[in-house]
C-alpha positions in Angstrom: -61.5 -37.6 35.8 -58.4 -39.7 35.2 -59.4 -40.1 31.6 -59.8 -36.4 31.1 -56.4 -35.7 32.7 -54.7 -38.3 30.5 -56.4 -36.6 27.5 -55.0 -33.2 28.4 -51.5 -34.7 28.8 -51.9 -36.4 25.5 -52.8 -33.1 23.8 -50.0 -31.3 25.6 -47.6 -33.8 24.4 -48.8 -33.6 20.8 -48.6 -29.8 20.9 -45.0 -30.0 22.1 -44.2 -32.6 19.5 -45.6 -30.4 16.7 -43.7 -27.4 18.0 -40.5 -29.5 18.2 -40.9 -30.7 14.7 -41.6 -27.1 13.4 -38.5 -25.9 15.2 -36.5 -28.7 13.7 -37.8 -27.9 10.2 -36.9 -24.3 10.8 -33.4 -25.4 11.7 -33.1 -27.7 8.7 -34.3 -24.8 6.4 -31.6 -22.5 7.7 -29.0 -25.2 7.5 -29.9 -25.6 3.8 -29.4 -21.8 3.3 -25.8 -22.1 4.1 -25.2 -23.3 0.5 -21.5 -23.9 -0.1 -20.5 -24.4 3.5 -19.6 -28.0 4.4 -22.3 -29.6 2.2 -21.5 -33.2 3.2 -21.5 -32.4 6.9 -24.7 -30.4 6.6 -26.5 -33.2 4.9 -25.4 -35.7 7.6 -26.7 -33.3 10.3 -30.0 -33.0 8.5 -30.3 -36.8 8.2 -29.6 -37.1 12.0 -32.2 -34.5 12.8 -34.9 -36.3 10.7 -34.0 -39.6 12.3 -34.4 -38.0 15.8 -37.7 -36.6 14.8 -38.9 -40.0 13.7 -37.9 -41.5 17.1 -39.8 -38.9 19.0 -42.9 -39.4 16.8 -42.8 -43.2 17.5 -42.2 -42.7 21.2 -45.1 -40.2 21.4 -47.5 -42.7 19.8 -46.6 -45.4 22.3 -46.5 -43.1 25.3 -49.5 -44.7 27.0 -47.5 -48.0 27.3 -44.7 -46.3 29.1 -44.5 -45.9 32.9 -45.2 -42.5 34.3 -41.5 -41.9 35.0 -40.5 -42.5 31.3 -43.4 -40.3 30.1 -41.9 -37.4 32.1 -38.5 -38.1 30.6 -40.1 -37.9 27.1 -41.6 -34.5 27.9 -38.2 -33.3 29.2 -36.3 -34.5 26.2 -38.8 -33.0 23.8 -38.6 -29.7 25.5 -34.8 -29.6 25.4 -34.8 -30.7 21.8 -37.3 -28.0 20.9 -35.3 -25.2 22.6 -32.0 -26.3 21.2 -33.4 -26.5 17.6 -35.1 -23.2 17.9 -32.0 -21.5 19.4 -29.6 -22.9 16.7 -32.1 -22.1 13.9 -32.5 -18.5 15.1 -28.7 -18.1 15.4 -28.1 -19.3 11.8 -31.1 -17.2 10.6 -29.5 -14.1 12.2 -26.0 -14.7 10.7 -27.5 -15.5 7.3 -29.7 -12.4 7.5 -26.7 -10.2 8.4 -24.6 -11.6 5.6 -27.5 -11.2 3.2 -27.7 -7.6 4.3 -24.2 -6.9 3.0 -25.6 -6.8 -0.5 -28.0 -3.8 -0.1 -30.8 -4.5 -2.5 -31.9 -0.9 -2.4 -30.0 2.4 -2.5 -31.2 5.7 -1.1 -30.4 8.8 -3.2 -30.7 12.2 -1.7 -30.6 15.5 -3.6 -30.0 18.7 -1.6 -30.6 22.3 -2.6 -27.5 24.2 -1.5 -26.7 27.9 -1.1 -23.8 29.9 0.2 -23.7 30.2 4.0 -23.9 34.0 3.6 -27.1 33.7 1.7 -30.3 35.0 3.4 -32.2 32.1 2.0 -32.8 29.5 4.8 -35.8 27.7 3.5 -37.1 26.5 0.2 -40.1 28.8 0.7 -37.7 31.7 0.4 -36.4 30.6 -3.0 -37.7 33.4 -5.3 -36.2 35.3 -8.2 -32.9 33.5 -8.2 -30.8 31.3 -10.5 -30.9 27.6 -9.6 -28.4 25.1 -11.1 -29.0 21.4 -11.9 -26.9 18.8 -13.7 -27.8 18.6 -17.4 -27.3 14.8 -17.6 -30.9 13.4 -17.4 -29.5 10.0 -16.2 -28.2 11.7 -13.0 -30.6 10.7 -10.3 -29.5 13.2 -7.6 -28.4 16.0 -9.9 -31.2 15.9 -12.4 -34.1 13.5 -11.8 -34.7 14.3 -8.1 -33.9 17.9 -8.7 -36.5 18.1 -11.4 -39.1 16.5 -9.1 -38.4 19.1 -6.4 -38.6 21.9 -8.9 -41.9 20.6 -10.1 -43.4 19.9 -6.6 -42.2 23.2 -5.1 -43.1 25.2 -8.3 -39.6 26.6 -8.4 -39.7 27.2 -12.1 -42.5 29.8 -11.8 -40.4 32.4 -10.1 -36.8 31.3 -10.7 -34.4 30.6 -13.6 -33.3 27.0 -13.9 -29.8 26.6 -15.5 -28.2 23.3 -16.5 -24.4 22.7 -16.2 -22.3 19.7 -17.1 -21.2 18.5 -13.6 -21.5 19.0 -9.8 -18.0 20.6 -9.9 -19.2 23.2 -12.4 -22.3 23.9 -10.3 -20.3 24.5 -7.1 -17.9 26.6 -9.0 -20.8 28.8 -10.4 -22.2 28.9 -6.8 -18.9 30.2 -5.4 -18.6 32.8 -8.1 -22.2 33.8 -7.5 -23.2 33.1 -11.1 -25.8 30.8 -9.5 -27.6 31.4 -6.2 -28.5 27.8 -5.4 -27.6 24.4 -6.8 -28.9 20.8 -6.6 -26.1 18.4 -5.5 -26.0 15.1 -3.6 -26.5 15.4 0.2 -23.0 14.1 0.7 -21.4 16.8 -1.5 -19.1 17.9 1.4 -17.6 14.5 1.6 -17.2 14.4 -2.2 -15.5 17.8 -2.7 -13.8 19.0 0.5 -10.5 17.6 -0.8 -10.9 19.3 -4.2 -8.8 22.4 -4.9 -10.9 25.6 -4.2 -13.5 23.8 -2.0 -11.4 23.0 1.1 -13.8 25.1 3.2 -17.0 23.8 1.7 -18.2 22.7 5.1 -18.5 26.3 6.4 -19.0 28.1 3.1 -22.3 26.3 2.2 -25.5 25.1 3.7 -28.4 22.9 2.8 -31.9 24.4 2.8 -33.9 21.5 1.4 -33.4 17.7 0.7 -35.4 15.0 -1.0 -34.8 11.3 -0.7 -35.7 8.4 -3.0 -35.2 4.7 -2.5 -34.5 2.7 -5.6 -33.5 -0.9 -6.5 -29.8 -1.0 -7.2 -30.3 -3.3 -10.2 -32.3 -0.5 -11.8 -29.4 1.9 -11.4 -26.3 -0.1 -12.2 -25.3 -2.7 -14.8 -22.7 -4.1 -12.5 -25.2 -5.3 -9.8 -25.9 -8.6 -11.5 -23.0 -8.9 -14.0 -21.1 -11.6 -11.9 -24.1 -13.2 -10.2 -23.4 -16.7 -11.4 -19.6 -16.5 -11.2 -17.8 -19.0 -8.9 -15.2 -17.8 -6.4 -13.3 -21.0 -7.1 -11.6 -19.1 -9.9 -9.5 -16.0 -9.8 -11.6 -12.8 -9.5 -11.2 -9.0 -9.1 -12.7 -6.7 -6.5 -12.8 -2.9 -6.5 -12.7 -1.6 -2.9 -14.2 1.9 -2.5 -13.5 3.8 0.7 -16.2 6.3 1.7 -15.0 9.0 4.2 -18.5 9.9 5.4 -19.6 11.7 8.6 -22.7 9.6 8.8 -23.1 6.1 10.2 -23.8 3.1 7.9 -23.5 2.9 4.1 -26.9 3.8 2.8 -27.1 7.2 1.1 -23.3 7.8 1.1 -21.6 8.3 -2.3 -19.7 5.7 -4.2 -16.9 8.3 -4.5 -13.3 8.0 -5.5 -11.9 9.1 -2.2 -10.2 5.8 -1.8 -9.9 3.2 -4.6 -8.1 -0.1 -4.2 -8.2 -2.6 -7.0 -7.6 -6.2 -5.8 -7.1 -9.4 -7.8 -7.3 -12.7 -5.9 -6.4 -16.2 -6.9 -8.1 -18.8 -4.6 -5.9 -21.6 -5.9 -2.6 -20.0 -4.9 -4.0 -17.7 -2.2 -2.1 -14.8 -3.9 -3.5 -11.3 -4.2 -2.4 -8.1 -5.9 -3.4 -4.8 -4.4 -3.3 -1.5 -6.2 -4.2 1.9 -4.7 -5.4 4.1 -7.5 -4.6 7.8 -6.8 -7.8 9.9 -6.7 -6.2 12.5 -9.0 -5.1 10.0 -11.7 -5.6 11.5 -15.1 -7.3 8.9 -17.2 -10.0 8.6 -19.9 -13.4 8.8 -18.1 -15.8 6.2 -19.6 -19.0 8.3 -19.3 -17.5 11.6 -20.6 -18.0 12.6 -24.2 -15.2 11.0 -26.3 -13.9 9.5 -23.0 -11.8 12.7 -22.4 -9.2 12.5 -19.7 -9.9 13.8 -16.2 -9.3 13.1 -12.5 -10.6 9.6 -11.8 -12.4 10.8 -8.7 -14.7 13.0 -10.9 -16.1 9.8 -12.5 -17.7 9.1 -9.1 -20.0 12.1 -9.6 -21.6 10.1 -12.5 -22.3 7.0 -10.5 -20.9 3.6 -9.7 -21.0 2.3 -13.3 -18.9 5.3 -14.6 -16.3 4.7 -12.0 -16.0 0.9 -12.5 -16.1 1.1 -16.3 -13.4 3.8 -16.3 -11.1 1.6 -14.2 -11.9 -1.5 -16.4 -11.1 0.4 -19.5 -7.8 1.8 -18.3 -6.4 -1.3 -16.7 -7.8 -3.7 -19.4 -9.3 -6.2 -16.9 -12.9 -7.1 -16.0 -14.0 -6.0 -12.5 -16.1 -8.8 -11.1 -17.2 -7.3 -7.8 -17.2 -4.1 -5.9 -17.2 -3.4 -2.1 -18.1 0.0 -0.8 -16.8 0.6 2.8 -17.5 3.4 5.1 -14.4 4.6 7.0 -16.4 4.7 10.2 -17.0 1.0 9.8 -13.2 0.5 9.8 -13.0 2.0 13.3 -15.6 -0.4 14.7 -14.2 -3.4 12.8 -10.7 -2.8 14.2 -12.0 -2.4 17.7 -14.1 -5.5 17.4 -11.0 -7.4 16.4 -9.2 -6.1 19.4 -6.9 -3.8 17.4 -4.4 -4.6 14.7 -0.6 -4.9 14.6 1.1 -2.8 11.8 4.2 -1.0 11.0 3.5 2.7 11.0 5.7 4.5 8.4 5.6 8.0 10.1 4.3 10.0 12.9 0.7 11.1 11.9 -2.2 13.1 13.4 -5.6 13.7 12.1 -9.2 14.3 13.3 -11.2 11.4 14.6 -14.1 9.6 12.8 -16.5 12.4 13.8 -14.0 15.0 12.6 -13.7 16.2 16.2 -10.5 16.4 18.2 -7.2 15.0 17.1 -5.8 11.4 17.2 -2.1 10.7 16.8 0.0 7.7 16.1 3.8 7.2 16.2 6.2 5.6 13.7 7.2 2.1 14.2 5.6 -1.3 15.1 2.3 -0.4 16.8 -0.9 -2.0 18.0 -3.6 0.3 16.8 -7.2 0.7 17.9 -10.0 1.7 15.6 -9.5 5.5 15.7 -5.7 5.1 15.4 -6.1 2.8 12.4 -8.4 5.4 10.8 -5.5 8.0 11.1 -3.3 5.7 9.1 -6.0 5.0 6.5 -7.2 8.6 6.2 -4.1 10.9 6.6 -2.5 12.2 3.4 -1.5 15.9 4.2 1.4 14.8 6.4 2.8 12.3 3.9 5.6 13.1 1.5 3.7 11.7 -1.5 0.3 12.7 -0.3 -2.5 10.4 -1.7 0.0 8.0 -3.1 1.4 7.1 0.3 -2.1 7.2 1.8 -3.0 4.4 -0.6 -0.1 2.3 0.6 -1.1 2.9 4.2 -4.6 1.8 3.5 -3.2 -1.5 2.2 -1.2 -1.8 5.4 -4.5 -1.4 7.4 -6.2 -4.0 5.3 -3.3 -6.5 5.7 -3.4 -5.9 9.5 -7.2 -6.6 9.6 -6.8 -9.8 7.6 -3.9 -11.0 9.8 -5.9 -10.3 13.0 -8.8 -12.5 11.9 -6.8 -15.6 12.9 -6.9 -14.4 16.5 -10.7 -14.6 16.8 -11.6 -16.1 20.2 -15.3 -16.9 20.2 -18.5 -17.0 18.2 -19.7 -13.8 19.7 -16.8 -11.9 18.4 -17.3 -13.4 15.0 -21.0 -12.3 15.0 -20.1 -8.8 16.1 -17.6 -8.6 13.2 -20.2 -9.8 10.7 -22.7 -7.2 12.0 -20.2 -4.4 11.8 -19.3 -5.2 8.3 -22.9 -5.5 7.2 -23.8 -2.1 8.6 -20.9 -0.3 6.9 -20.5 -2.4 3.7 -22.3 -2.6 0.4 -21.4 -5.0 -2.4 -22.6 -6.8 -5.5 -21.4 -10.2 -4.1 -24.4 -12.4 -3.8 -25.1 -14.1 -0.4 -24.1 -17.4 -1.9 -20.8 -15.9 -3.0 -20.2 -14.3 0.4 -20.8 -17.7 2.0 -18.2 -19.2 -0.4 -15.5 -17.2 1.4 -15.9 -19.9 4.1 -14.1 -22.4 1.9 -11.4 -19.8 1.0 -11.0 -19.0 4.7 -10.6 -22.7 5.5 -7.9 -23.0 2.9 -6.1 -20.0 4.2 -6.2 -21.2 7.8 -5.2 -24.7 6.9 -2.1 -23.5 4.9 -1.1 -20.4 6.8 -2.0 -20.8 10.5 1.3 -22.6 11.1 3.2 -19.4 10.3 3.0 -17.5 13.5 4.3 -14.2 12.0 3.3 -14.8 8.4 0.6 -13.1 6.4 -2.6 -15.1 6.0 -2.7 -14.1 2.3 0.4 -13.3 0.1 -0.3 -9.7 -1.1 1.7 -8.2 -3.9 1.7 -4.5 -3.6 1.4 -2.6 -6.9 2.3 1.1 -7.4 1.1 3.4 -10.2 4.0 5.6 -11.0 3.2 9.0 -12.4 4.0 12.7 -12.7 2.0 15.8 -11.4 0.9 18.4 -13.9 -1.4 21.4 -13.8 -3.8 20.7 -16.7 -6.9 22.6 -17.8 -10.1 20.6 -17.3 -11.5 19.7 -20.8 -15.0 18.7 -19.7 -16.0 20.0 -16.3 -15.2 23.3 -14.8 -13.4 24.3 -17.9 -11.9 27.5 -16.6 -10.1 25.6 -13.8 -6.5 24.4 -14.0 -6.2 21.5 -11.6 -3.4 19.4 -10.4 -3.5 16.0 -12.0 -1.5 12.8 -11.6 -0.5 11.6 -15.0 0.3 7.8 -14.8 3.5 6.5 -16.4 2.5 4.2 -19.2 5.3 1.7 -18.5 4.3 1.5 -14.9 0.7 0.9 -16.0 1.7 -1.9 -18.3 3.7 -3.6 -15.6 0.8 -3.4 -13.2 -1.6 -4.8 -15.8 0.7 -7.7 -16.5 1.0 -8.6 -12.8 -2.8 -8.5 -12.4 -3.4 -10.6 -15.4 -0.8 -13.2 -14.3 -2.5 -13.5 -10.9 -5.8 -13.9 -12.7 -4.2 -16.6 -14.9 -4.9 -14.6 -18.0 -1.2 -14.3 -18.8 1.5 -16.8 -18.2 3.9 -16.1 -15.3 7.5 -15.5 -16.2 9.6 -17.6 -13.9 12.8 -16.0 -12.5 15.7 -18.2 -13.4 18.3 -16.4 -11.4 18.3 -14.8 -8.0 21.0 -12.8 -6.2 21.1 -11.4 -2.7 23.6 -10.1 -0.1 23.5 -11.4 3.5 24.5 -7.9 4.6 21.5 -6.2 3.0 17.9 -6.9 4.1 15.7 -8.4 1.4 13.0 -6.1 0.1 9.9 -7.3 -1.7 9.6 -5.7 -5.1 6.8 -3.2 -5.6 5.6 -3.7 -9.2 5.1 -0.5 -11.0 7.4 1.6 -8.9 10.1 1.8 -11.5 12.5 3.4 -12.0 11.4 4.2 -15.6 13.5 6.1 -18.1 10.6 8.3 -19.4 7.7 10.2 -17.9 4.3 10.2 -19.5 3.6 13.9 -19.4 1.8 16.2 -21.8 2.9 19.3 -23.5 0.7 22.1 -22.2 -0.1 25.5 -23.7 1.8 28.3 -21.9 0.4 31.7 -21.0 1.4 34.2 -23.8 -0.3 37.2 -22.2 2.2 40.0 -21.5 4.9 38.8 -23.9 5.9 40.8 -27.0 4.8 39.5 -30.4 8.3 38.4 -31.3 8.8 36.5 -28.0 5.4 34.8 -28.2 6.1 33.7 -31.8 9.5 32.2 -30.6 7.8 30.3 -27.7 5.1 29.0 -30.0 7.7 27.6 -32.4 9.5 25.8 -29.6 6.1 24.3 -28.4 5.3 23.3 -32.0 2.2 25.5 -31.8 0.8 27.3 -34.8 -0.3 30.8 -33.8 -2.2 33.6 -35.6 -1.8 37.2 -34.4 -4.7 39.7 -34.7 -4.9 43.3 -33.7 -7.5 44.8 -31.4 -6.4 44.1 -27.8 -6.6 46.8 -25.1 -3.0 46.7 -24.0 0.5 47.9 -25.0 1.3 47.8 -28.7 2.9 44.6 -30.0 2.1 42.9 -26.7 -0.2 39.9 -26.3 -3.4 40.9 -24.6 -5.3 37.6 -24.8 -5.4 34.1 -26.3 -8.3 32.0 -27.5 -7.1 28.8 -25.8 -6.5 29.0 -22.0 -3.2 28.3 -20.4 -2.7 24.7 -19.3 -4.7 23.2 -22.2 -3.1 20.1 -23.7 -1.5 21.0 -27.0 -2.5 17.7 -28.6 -6.1 18.7 -28.1 -5.8 22.1 -29.9 -7.6 22.2 -33.2 -6.4 24.9 -35.7 -4.3 27.9 -34.7 -3.9 29.5 -31.4 -5.1 33.1 -31.9 -3.2 35.7 -30.0 -4.7 39.2 -29.8 -2.1 42.0 -30.0 -2.5 45.4 -28.3 -3.0 48.6 -30.3 -2.3 51.2 -27.6 0.7 53.5 -28.7 3.8 53.5 -26.5 6.6 56.1 -26.3 10.0 55.6 -27.9 11.5 55.0 -24.5 8.9 52.3 -23.9 9.9 50.7 -27.2 13.6 50.7 -26.3 12.7 49.2 -22.9 10.6 46.6 -24.7 13.5 45.5 -26.9 15.9 45.2 -23.9 13.4 43.1 -22.0 12.6 40.9 -24.9 15.6 38.6 -24.3 14.8 38.4 -20.6 11.2 37.4 -21.4 12.5 34.6 -23.6 14.9 33.4 -20.9 12.1 33.5 -18.3 10.1 31.0 -20.4 12.8 28.4 -20.7 12.2 26.9 -17.3 8.4 26.6 -17.9 9.1 25.2 -21.4 11.4 22.6 -20.0 8.8 21.5 -17.4 6.2 21.0 -20.2 8.3 19.8 -23.1 11.4 18.1 -21.8 13.3 15.5 -23.7 11.9 12.9 -21.3 8.3 13.7 -22.2 6.5 10.7 -23.5 3.9 12.7 -25.3 5.5 14.9 -28.0 3.0 17.1 -29.9 3.9 17.7 -33.6 1.9 20.2 -35.7 -0.5 18.7 -38.2 0.2 19.0 -42.0 -2.5 21.6 -42.2 -0.8 23.6 -39.4 2.6 23.3 -41.1 1.3 24.9 -44.3 -0.1 27.9 -42.3 2.3 30.7 -41.5 1.5 33.0 -38.6 0.0 36.3 -39.7 2.3 38.8 -38.1 
């Protein structure tokens, strides 16, 4: 009986020993996953764990020689060691898994069939005898590939006409003008276009009648996913932060749109960073458009992540190593988890909350903001003097406040909550190994900056892209729309590029040899790119000739250096311009050949002819203000006629 009892205890001890060793191996495995974090210390810990395991194995083999009291102590120590190893291993596994989840391996695309809210169509089964629009680009997953699958699965081509257009904006414009009855766009189209001129009420004007989802590997849809996989964070790098103002929780399925674009360069050796907020309306060459024609940078987002990143790379002449896509809703939770942030609010601001319900307000001055209040500062642009430009600067203030608040972390639970919040609302192409490398950067930051009670953890140099607003005709998408664009100043752009390259150690830093200041005036940190600059980088734009007499139109054309050809046949007053072949707002440097102006043939009375002569001078004077705004002496882009145009005389 005693022998059988001892046998059971022996078996129990061996089982506990095996479980303890397994728990310890699980712990060692997770410690090894931590990669760049304290390698020396981790290997010492692993050695100690293996040594302890060896002791327990030896003690277990000799257990029969120990007194009963010591045998019980061995059971107790094994049990404690087992539970401790398991708990620590699970904690590390959870943290590692959460960090690993920041790089979403898959992306969910959703294509939705949208109609006007007034439409009687409420279900895809009702889609009959109508015109349906899709994006013509076959590489567009949501606008073409998924749309084509739905059309095939639902047999929509049998009873409907399928029309392809160049962009989502063109599709929505055609839907609004009722040239199309339904269009395929991303499910998040409201978030993408509610701030676009003409679509401010898109939330209430449209409705979704059908959606199709598809999950795909990110590496199959983007060249940037693995472009910097083997890059070390020990050297200077660049990150493009993309803010997503989405109504839904999490990051999956939301667009990588250009609602908020912040280009960051960081030098881990000096702990210096540059931060540039890129205005969403910046008029720059779009990488994926034919001939890289200029357009609003936010429109590049409709063509995917690669188009946006390549566009920014090309324009600023630097390589973007990483991207990070952040949901604004995640900012709310992150700030709340940190216990709020301390920032200097530049003005009284109010906007709706993260659910776009109700109103949240903040006051000017030094403030401690919670999550919803921080979102007001990051989101609001309509109450700001410079709109999206000032909003970009405010977003940098929020980011600086978050970075500074990290040094006030109080416990491990708060840290884990922060990691979880970021993981749920964050997507990036940083590998898990690279994300863990931030531990070493963070250690350097704390070591060198924690002694500064009121100092910033990272020295951030704000950059500002100076520019001028112009109403320019779209050259590629929605070609009948004249939209407000922000034309960057070339000198400002050059100063910004130099500052970024210096921080990335691509260019040498020019050391200031002299410094002056006045004790009576507060010192202000220079904002690179702000200017002032002597010249603006604007374009000469084609005016509207319609309604002017032939003589006045000819005079205006000469001042704009535009070659025109007059032809008869218009349905308006004689010698008056009825129409023009190029639309108003078109860039003159993009015009090929002559501008054809159609002159009216309807007869007018002698009195009308006299009135026409007396008003001709007034018409000319009325155009001077418009001319000056488009072709001022400060314009950097001056359009001269080509040799062929110089040789052609207008046919009057």
